[in-house]
C-alpha positions as a Markdown table, in Angstrom:
| # | Residue | x | y | z |
|---|---|---|---|---|
| 1 | Met | 11.6 | 146.4 | 128.2 |
| 2 | Ala | 9.6 | 149.4 | 127.1 |
| 3 | Thr | 10.4 | 153.1 | 128.6 |
| 4 | Thr | 7.2 | 154.9 | 129.6 |
| 5 | Tyr | 6.8 | 158.3 | 131.1 |
| 6 | Ser | 4.0 | 160.0 | 133.3 |
| 7 | Thr | 2.8 | 162.9 | 131.9 |
| 8 | Glu | 4.4 | 165.1 | 134.4 |
| 9 | Tyr | 7.8 | 163.5 | 133.5 |
| 10 | Gln | 7.3 | 164.1 | 129.6 |
| 11 | Asn | 6.5 | 167.7 | 130.2 |
| 12 | Leu | 9.1 | 168.4 | 132.4 |
| 13 | Tyr | 11.8 | 166.4 | 130.9 |
| 14 | Ile | 11.4 | 165.3 | 127.4 |
| 15 | Thr | 9.1 | 168.3 | 126.1 |
| 16 | Lys | 10.4 | 170.4 | 127.7 |
| 17 | Pro | 6.9 | 171.8 | 128.2 |
| 18 | Ala | 4.7 | 173.2 | 125.2 |
| 19 | Val | 2.2 | 172.8 | 127.6 |
| 20 | Lys | 2.0 | 174.4 | 130.9 |
| 21 | Thr | 2.1 | 172.0 | 134.1 |
| 22 | Pro | 0.0 | 173.6 | 136.8 |
| 23 | Arg | 2.4 | 174.1 | 139.8 |
| 24 | Gln | 0.1 | 172.0 | 142.6 |
| 25 | Asn | 0.6 | 171.7 | 146.5 |
| 26 | Val | 4.6 | 172.8 | 145.9 |
| 27 | Gly | 5.2 | 174.7 | 149.5 |
| 28 | Met | 7.6 | 177.3 | 149.3 |
| 29 | Arg | 11.4 | 176.4 | 149.6 |
| 30 | Tyr | 14.2 | 178.8 | 151.0 |
| 31 | Leu | 17.6 | 179.3 | 149.4 |
| 32 | Pro | 19.9 | 181.0 | 152.1 |
| 33 | Phe | 23.4 | 182.6 | 150.8 |
| 34 | Thr | 25.6 | 184.7 | 153.2 |
| 35 | Tyr | 28.2 | 186.9 | 151.5 |
| 36 | Thr | 31.1 | 188.4 | 153.4 |
| 37 | Gln | 33.2 | 190.9 | 151.7 |
| 38 | Val | 37.0 | 189.8 | 152.2 |
| 39 | Leu | 39.4 | 192.1 | 150.1 |
| 40 | Ala | 38.5 | 195.3 | 148.9 |
| 41 | Gly | 36.3 | 195.4 | 146.0 |
| 42 | Thr | 35.8 | 197.9 | 143.5 |
| 43 | Ala | 32.1 | 199.1 | 142.1 |
| 44 | Ala | 30.1 | 197.1 | 139.6 |
| 45 | Asp | 31.3 | 194.0 | 142.0 |
| 46 | Ile | 28.7 | 191.5 | 141.2 |
| 47 | Val | 28.2 | 188.2 | 143.8 |
| 48 | Tyr | 26.1 | 185.5 | 143.1 |
| 49 | Leu | 23.5 | 184.4 | 145.6 |
| 50 | Gln | 21.9 | 181.1 | 144.5 |
| 51 | Gln | 20.8 | 179.6 | 141.7 |
| 52 | Leu | 17.1 | 178.6 | 141.5 |
| 53 | Pro | 16.1 | 175.3 | 139.7 |
| 54 | Pro | 14.1 | 175.0 | 136.7 |
| 55 | Phe | 11.1 | 175.7 | 136.6 |
| 56 | Ser | 11.2 | 178.3 | 139.7 |
| 57 | Gln | 8.7 | 181.2 | 140.7 |
| 58 | Leu | 10.5 | 183.6 | 142.9 |
| 59 | Leu | 8.7 | 185.4 | 145.6 |
| 60 | Met | 10.6 | 188.5 | 146.4 |
| 61 | Pro | 8.6 | 190.1 | 149.1 |
| 62 | Ser | 8.9 | 187.3 | 151.4 |
| 63 | Ser | 12.8 | 186.8 | 150.4 |
| 64 | Thr | 14.9 | 188.8 | 153.0 |
| 65 | Phe | 18.8 | 190.5 | 152.8 |
| 66 | Tyr | 20.3 | 191.6 | 155.8 |
| 67 | Phe | 23.2 | 194.3 | 155.1 |
| 68 | Ala | 25.8 | 195.7 | 157.5 |
| 69 | Gly | 29.0 | 197.2 | 156.8 |
| 70 | Phe | 28.7 | 198.9 | 153.0 |
| 71 | Thr | 31.0 | 202.1 | 152.2 |
| 72 | Ser | 28.7 | 205.4 | 151.9 |
| 73 | Gly | 27.5 | 205.6 | 148.9 |
| 74 | Met | 26.9 | 202.0 | 148.7 |
| 75 | Thr | 24.0 | 201.0 | 146.4 |
| 76 | Leu | 23.1 | 197.3 | 145.8 |
| 77 | Ser | 20.8 | 195.7 | 142.5 |
| 78 | Val | 20.1 | 192.2 | 142.7 |
| 79 | Gly | 19.0 | 190.7 | 139.4 |
| 80 | Trp | 19.4 | 187.0 | 137.4 |
| 81 | Gly | 21.6 | 185.6 | 135.1 |
| 82 | Ala | 20.5 | 184.3 | 131.4 |
| 83 | Tyr | 18.7 | 181.2 | 130.9 |
| 84 | Thr | 16.4 | 179.0 | 128.9 |
| 85 | Asp | 12.6 | 179.4 | 129.1 |
| 86 | Ser | 10.0 | 176.5 | 128.8 |
| 87 | Ser | 9.9 | 177.0 | 125.3 |
| 88 | Gly | 13.7 | 176.7 | 124.5 |
| 89 | Val | 13.9 | 180.5 | 124.2 |
| 90 | Leu | 17.3 | 181.9 | 125.8 |
| 91 | Gln | 16.3 | 184.8 | 127.5 |
| 92 | Ala | 18.5 | 187.7 | 128.5 |
| 93 | Ala | 20.3 | 188.6 | 132.2 |
| 94 | Ser | 19.0 | 191.6 | 134.1 |
| 95 | Ala | 21.1 | 193.1 | 136.5 |
| 96 | Thr | 18.4 | 194.8 | 138.1 |
| 97 | Gly | 15.4 | 193.1 | 137.6 |
| 98 | Leu | 14.4 | 192.1 | 141.3 |
| 99 | Phe | 15.3 | 195.5 | 142.9 |
| 100 | Asn | 17.5 | 198.5 | 141.1 |
| 101 | Ala | 19.7 | 200.5 | 143.9 |
| 102 | Ala | 18.6 | 200.1 | 146.7 |
| 103 | Ala | 20.5 | 202.2 | 149.5 |
| 104 | Val | 23.2 | 200.1 | 151.7 |
| 105 | Ser | 25.1 | 202.3 | 153.2 |
| 106 | Ala | 23.4 | 203.6 | 156.1 |
| 107 | Gly | 24.8 | 201.1 | 158.5 |
| 108 | Thr | 22.8 | 198.1 | 159.3 |
| 109 | Gly | 19.4 | 197.3 | 157.7 |
| 110 | Met | 17.2 | 194.6 | 155.5 |
| 111 | Leu | 14.9 | 194.5 | 152.8 |
| 112 | His | 12.2 | 192.3 | 153.3 |
| 113 | Gly | 8.2 | 192.2 | 152.4 |
| 114 | Gly | 9.4 | 194.2 | 149.7 |
| 115 | Met | 10.0 | 197.0 | 152.1 |
| 116 | Met | 13.8 | 198.7 | 153.0 |
| 117 | Thr | 14.3 | 199.0 | 156.7 |
| 118 | Ile | 17.0 | 201.2 | 158.1 |
| 119 | Ala | 17.7 | 201.7 | 161.6 |
| 120 | Thr | 14.3 | 201.4 | 163.0 |
| 121 | Pro | 10.9 | 200.2 | 161.1 |
| 122 | Asp | 9.4 | 203.2 | 160.9 |
| 123 | Asp | 12.1 | 204.1 | 158.3 |
| 124 | Val | 11.0 | 202.0 | 155.3 |
| 125 | Asn | 11.1 | 202.7 | 151.6 |
| 126 | Glu | 9.4 | 200.3 | 148.8 |
| 127 | Val | 12.0 | 198.9 | 146.7 |
| 128 | Val | 10.3 | 195.8 | 145.6 |
| 129 | Thr | 7.5 | 196.7 | 143.3 |
| 130 | Ser | 6.4 | 193.0 | 141.7 |
| 131 | Ile | 5.4 | 190.1 | 143.8 |
| 132 | Met | 6.9 | 187.4 | 141.9 |
| 133 | Lys | 8.6 | 186.9 | 139.1 |
| 134 | Asp | 7.8 | 183.5 | 137.1 |
| 135 | Phe | 10.8 | 182.1 | 135.3 |
| 136 | Ala | 9.4 | 179.1 | 134.0 |
| 137 | Asn | 13.0 | 178.4 | 132.9 |
| 138 | Gln | 14.5 | 174.9 | 131.4 |
| 139 | Thr | 18.0 | 175.9 | 132.7 |
| 140 | Pro | 18.8 | 176.8 | 136.4 |
| 141 | Val | 18.6 | 180.9 | 137.1 |
| 142 | Asp | 21.7 | 182.6 | 138.5 |
| 143 | Ile | 20.3 | 185.4 | 141.4 |
| 144 | Phe | 23.3 | 187.9 | 141.9 |
| 145 | Ala | 23.9 | 191.0 | 143.7 |
| 146 | Thr | 25.8 | 194.3 | 142.1 |
| 147 | Phe | 27.2 | 196.2 | 144.0 |
| 148 | Asn | 26.5 | 200.0 | 142.3 |
| 149 | Ala | 28.2 | 203.4 | 142.7 |
| 150 | Gln | 31.0 | 202.6 | 145.1 |
| 151 | Ala | 33.2 | 199.7 | 146.2 |
| 152 | Pro | 31.9 | 197.9 | 148.9 |
| 153 | Gly | 33.7 | 198.3 | 152.3 |
| 154 | Val | 36.1 | 195.3 | 153.9 |
| 155 | Gly | 34.0 | 193.0 | 156.1 |
| 156 | Ala | 30.7 | 194.1 | 154.7 |
| 157 | Val | 28.2 | 191.9 | 155.0 |
| 158 | Leu | 25.0 | 190.4 | 152.9 |
| 159 | Val | 22.5 | 187.6 | 154.2 |
| 160 | Gly | 19.8 | 186.7 | 153.7 |
| 161 | Tyr | 17.4 | 183.4 | 151.9 |
| 162 | Leu | 15.3 | 183.5 | 148.6 |
| 163 | Val | 12.0 | 182.0 | 148.9 |
| 164 | Phe | 10.8 | 180.4 | 145.7 |
| 165 | Gly | 8.7 | 177.3 | 144.3 |
| 166 | Asn | 8.7 | 175.1 | 141.7 |
| 167 | Ile | 6.7 | 172.1 | 139.8 |
| 168 | Gly | 9.8 | 169.6 | 140.0 |
């Protein structure tokens, strides 16, 4: 018995595409995350939020980050871990690749639509400047947050979801 593959299967799983397979009619999906700081943390603590499957395209303005209870002076950065791209090349991690040093110490707030809302909707600051990040990854990509400058307080909460699409 012979084994054969569809073009898409061959491109995605056998040759790990040297050719790009078009993203056709793949709806957006949501990866929720919930994090509560249980013990006192330290500055530069890292929290892995989610893992994107192969061939993902992350839509940051559609993703949502809600925060509450962080200590004074606290900032938050979100980035990704190292991964292998569609050409088989190892891509470096970036701790600040999705957004960098957003102030999260003002009580309760939310990042959505690329803007940080604190207290009232008229208090918005642009945080995300790129519309999407196309990883074109062969291997899963870890998305993580880094608590910068100050230690997160006990009971601090980071909740939200990542919106992504992919061809697989």
